N, C-alpha and C positions, 0 to 999 in steps of 0.2 A: 504493500500500500504506500502511496505517496512516493513514487520513485521519480528520479530525474530532477535536475536543478536547472530551471530556466532563468530568465532575467528580465529586469525592467530598467529603463534609463532613469536615473535619479532626477526628480523634478523639483524637489525641495531645495531651498537655498543651500549654498556651500556650508553655511554654519550648522545646518542640521546634521546630526550624526548618524545618517543612514548609509549603510554600506551594502552594496548589491553584490550578489555572489557570482554573476556571470554577465553576459551581454545580450542585447536584443530587446524585444518587447515594445510596448507603448501603443500609441494611437487608439484605434477603435477596439482593440482587443480587450477582453475582460468581461465585466458584469453586464452582459446584454440583457435587456428587459423589454417590457411592454412598450407599445407605441403610444406616445402622447401627441399633443398638437403644438407646433411651434407658433411663434408670433405671426407668421405669414399664413397660418391656416393649414400648412402641410403636416405630414407625419414625421415624427422623430422617435428615437428610442430613449427610454428612461432607464438609467443604470441603477440597480438596487444592490446595496452592500450590507453585509452583516459583520459581526465580530465574534469573539470566542464564545460568547454566551448563547449564540444561536447557530453558529456554523458547524452543525453536526447532522448526521443522518437521521437523528431523532426528529429534527424539524420536518423533514420530508414525510415522515409517517403521519403527520397531521393533515396531509393533502391527498385527496382521492383522484383529482383530475391530473392527467399527465402534463408535464411542462409548467406546472404551477410555480416552480422555482427555477426553471431552466435559465441558466446564465447568471443567476445571482452569485456574486462572489464576495469574498471577505477575508479578514485576517484572523489568525489565532496563533498564540505562541506555540511553535511546533518545530521540531528538528526532523531531519530525514531519518526516521527510525529504520534500523536495519531489519532485514527479514528474520534474522535469528532472534532478536528481541521480541518481535511481534509473535513469532511462533511460540516462544516461551510464555508470553502473556496468554496466548490461547490455550496453553496447557493448564494455566491457572483458571481461566474462564473461557471455555470454548464458544460462548455465545457473544463475545465482544463484537460490537459493530463499529466502534470508533476507538481511537487510541489517544484522544485528547488528554493531555496532562498525565499520561501514564509514566512517561519518562521523567517528568518533573517530580512526581510522587516517589518514584523509585530513588531518584537522587536525593530527595529530602531525607529519606530513611537512611540511605548509605552515609550521607554527610553527618547525620546525627550519631550514627554508630561509630564512625571514625573519630569524631570529636571526643566522644566518651572514652574511646580506647586511648587516644592521644593524651587525654587529661588524667587517665588512670582512675576514673570515678564515674558513677552514674548520676552524680549530683549536677543538675542542670546549671545551678548557679556557679559551678566551677567550669564545666565543659563548654558553656556558652562562649567563653573567651577563645576557644580553639576553632569555632565553626568557620569564621571567615577565612582564616589561614589555611584551612583544609582545601580551599578552592584555588589557591595560587601560591607561587613562590618556591615550592619544594620540588621533589622529584615526581615527574608526571606518572599517573597511573589511571586506568580506566575502569577498574572494577574493585570490589571490596577485597577480594583475595590478594590482588597485586598490591593494593595500598597497605593492607595489613602486614604483608611481607616487608615492605619498606619500614613501617613503624617498628616491627619486631627486630629489624636490623639496625635500629638506631637512627633512621633517617626521618625527614619531614616529607609530607606528601602534598601533591598538587593534583587533586581529583578532577579529571575532565570527564563529565558524566554523560549519560544517555541524552540529556536535554541540552547539551552544548558545553562550551568552555567554562561556564559559570563565572569565575573571577569576581567574587563578591565585593561590593563597596563597603565602606564603613557602616552603612545602614543595614547590612546583611541581606543584600539583594543583588541580582546579576548586573554587572556593568554593561554587558551586551547580551543579546539574545537572538535566537533564530525564530522567524515567523513564517508560517505557511500561508500562502495565498491560495485559498480553496475556491472551487466553483461547483455549483450544482448542475447536473445534467438533465436530460429530458425525462428521466425516471424519478426526479425529485430526490435523488441521492447524489452525494458528492462524487464527482468524476475525478478519480485519482490520477488519471493521465494528464489532467490540466493543472495539477498542483505545482506551484513554484515556491522557492524559498529565498528569503532575504534576511540579512542581518541588520539589526539596529543597535545603536550604542557604540561604545568604545571600551575595549578591555583596559586601555590606559587609565581609565577612571576607577579601576579597582583599588581597594585599600592597599596600604604598603606594610602595615603592621601584621606580621604573621602570628602574633599572639605569644603566650608563654612557652617556655621550653617544654617539650614532651615529657611525660612521666617515663619511668624506667621501662625499657623494652620488655614486652611480655607481661605488663602489669595486669594483675587480677583484682577482682572486687565484686561488689554486689551486682545482681542481675539488672540489665538495662530493660526497662519496660516501656514500650512505645504504644500509645493509643492512636486511634484514627478518628477524625471528625469529618467524615466525608458524606456527600449527598446521596443517600439511599432513597429518600423521598423528597418531594418539593420540586420547585421549578428548575433545579439544576440536576435532577436525578439522572439525566442522560450522561452526566460526567462521572457518576459514581462508579460504574463497573470498571472503566479503565484505570481509575485512580486506586480503587480497592485492589485490583489485580497487580498494579505497580507496587503497592505496599507489601502485599503478600510475597511477590516474587523477590523483592529486596530482602525481606527477612529470611526467606528460604536460602538465598545466596549467602547472606551473612552467616547464618548458622552452619551452612555447609562448609564455610571457610574456617570455622572454629569459633564463631560467635564473637562476643565483646566481653573483655575482662575475664576470659576463661569460662564464660557461661553462654548458653543460648539466649538470644533476644526473645522476649515474650511480647506478642502482639495482641492488643485488646481493641476490638473494632467497635465503632459507634456511628450513628447517623447524625448528620448536621441539620437535616431538614432545610428550611429556608427562613428568610428574615421575617416571614409572617407568622411563624410559630415559635414556641419556646423549646423546641426539640433540642437545639444545640446546647442550651443551658442545662437541660436535664442530662444530656450525654456527658457534658464536661464534668458535672458534679459526680456522675458515676465513675468516670475515668479517674478523677482525682481520688475518689475513694478506693479505687483499684491500685493506687500507688504508682501511676505512670510517671515517668521522668520527662517524657516529651509527648506532644500531641501533634499529629500530622493533619493539617486542615486549618480552617475550613476552606472550601472551594470558593464560596461567595465572600466578597469583601464585606458586604453588609452583615453577614452572619458573623464573620470574624470580629467585627467591631462590637458586637454584642457580648462577646466572651473573652476578648483579649485581656481585659483587666482581671477577669476571674482566673485565667490560666497563668499569666505571668505574675500576678499577685501571689499565687500559691508557690512561686519558685519553680514552675514547670516551663520548659521550653515549648514554644509554639512555632511550628514550621509549616507554612502553607505552600502547596504546590500550584495554587491557582489564583491567589489574591493578586489583583493588579492595581487596585486603587492607590494613588500616590499619597494618600493620607498616612499610609504605614511607614513611609520613608522617614518621617520625623516624629513618629509616634513615641510617647513616653512609655516604653515597654520594659524597662529595667534591663535592657540588653538581651531580652529573652525571645524576641520575635524575629524570625527569618523567613525568607521565601525563595523558592527556585523560580517562580513565575516573575517575569519582568514587569516593572511598573508601567502604568498606562502611558506615561510620557514616551516610552519606547514604542508601544503598539500604535499610538496615535501617529507617529512618524511614518510607520509602515503603511497605515491605512490612508493617510493623506497622500502619500506618494502614489498609492494604487489609484486613488480617485483622480489625481492630477494627470497621471500617465494615460488614463482612459479618455482624456480630452474633455472633462466636465468643466463648465464655467459657472454653473449655479448649482448649489448643493443644499438639500434639506436634511437635517439630522434630527431623528426621533430617538430619545433615550429614556429608559426607565429612571424614575426619580429615586436613585439610591447612590451610595458612594461610587460604585462601579460605573453606573450609567452617566452620572454628571461629570465624573472625573475624565472619562474617555471622551465625552462630548466636548468639554472645554479644551482639552489638549488637542483634539482633532481640529477643532475650529481654529485654534491658534496656529497650528501647522499649515492649514490651508491658506490662511492669510499670509503667513511667512512665504508660502510658495507663490503668492502673487494674486490670489483672489481678493476682491474687494469685500469689505464687511457687509455691504448690503446685498451681496450675491450669495450670502449664506443665511439660511433661516434655521433656527434651532428651537426645539421644544422638548419638554419632559412630560412624562405621563405616569399615572399611578398604575402599576402592574396588576393591582387588584380591582381595577375599575370594571364596571359591568360591560362597557364597550369603549371603543377608541374612535368613535365617529367624528368627534370634533377635531381631534388631532389629524386624522386622515383627511378630512375636508380641508384643513389648513395646508397640508401638503399638496392637495389637488389644486387649490387656488394658487399656490406658489408655482406649481408646474415646473420643477427644476430639471436640470439635466440628470441629476443623481440624487438618490435618497439613501441615507444610511439609517439602518434600524439597529440600535444598540439595546438588546434585551435578552430575555430568557425564553421560556416556553410560550409566553404570551405573544411572542413575535409572530407566531403562526396566524393568530387572529388579525394582527396588524397587516401582515403581508396579504392575507386574503382580502382585507378591505382595500388595500392599494390596488390589488388586481381588479376588483370590482370598479374602481375609479379609472382604470386604464393606465395606471402609473406604477403597477407592480411588475414583478418579473415574468408573469405569464405571457407566453408568446401568442 
């Protein structure tokens, strides 16, 4: 899945830190959509874009008519996963449809385990100081077994994971990240042959402090217990299976290599639900009672904001594979919050570049009203303006994802009649896109 690396010409200003992986692309290629009406009364195409909250095959299952999503494209943090890793994930869960954030989840577990081994303790208040340094500066390694061998030999590690080079900043997040540009086909499923990859950010922005000296090689100690706070229910439930599979596979690999501190890692799983429920709070309370040292999750930025104080205040490390809100970069987390997912400041650059390269001059952005939606909306708008679009050529709006309908918001987009519409949302995106289709400005051909 998702093979081949194509390219797009950079359209954002030279100051933007977007690095493309190859050459070619641009023009009219990309998010082809329904036919609207131009100012002269003729027909034109409206390009529709999504982001990581809705660019998955689960979105297509909400549509019964063929081509309802055909040509809709969008961005999601994604690296070109190798066939071997995908096959190993399928051994964990044969029913996987997508692999979104599986690599980021796997890496979050591995980095946590390596930090605990390097620190010689399962105490998160101690091993948190080792997390950033695990991702840069030492001897390169690409799996837990290889990294553990370096630590056992008295060396320092630089873990380059499944999800990319990592290279964490002082804030505990990737300095650069790989993004997939995905596109739906005629069957309302992602067309893997159309996937392209771009890099955003700059590894030079990584932290320089590798942390304290490692504990004695081969240090032993109390068992490392890792909990998961991942979406098994709610509007991000489609992300749950690949993330759960990634966590299980990581623990399997860690234990097969000898575990952490001389013991097998214990995994305690839990549901995050979504921001409209208190599922996450209940799960966190249970995990804390189970004595976890670290919690992997949540996927939703909004959910993480409801529990981050509860987790870090208990002296437990929180490591999200999918939070992208830039609120976490400067959050007062006692140094206990990390993420393998890149902040929205990076995804916004990749998304804006995609929109500009497709030749759009007017853009409407519809975003759910939560930290994920508003953060990505604001950053995308800023990048579009930096790329040369005028402020009045961009119309933005936010919506309540729990609303009975989105008629007013859809009508606002229809009245604006832009070249491109960006939908930043979760499962409710299906109802919005169907409404856009009915107005003749959606992706249906």
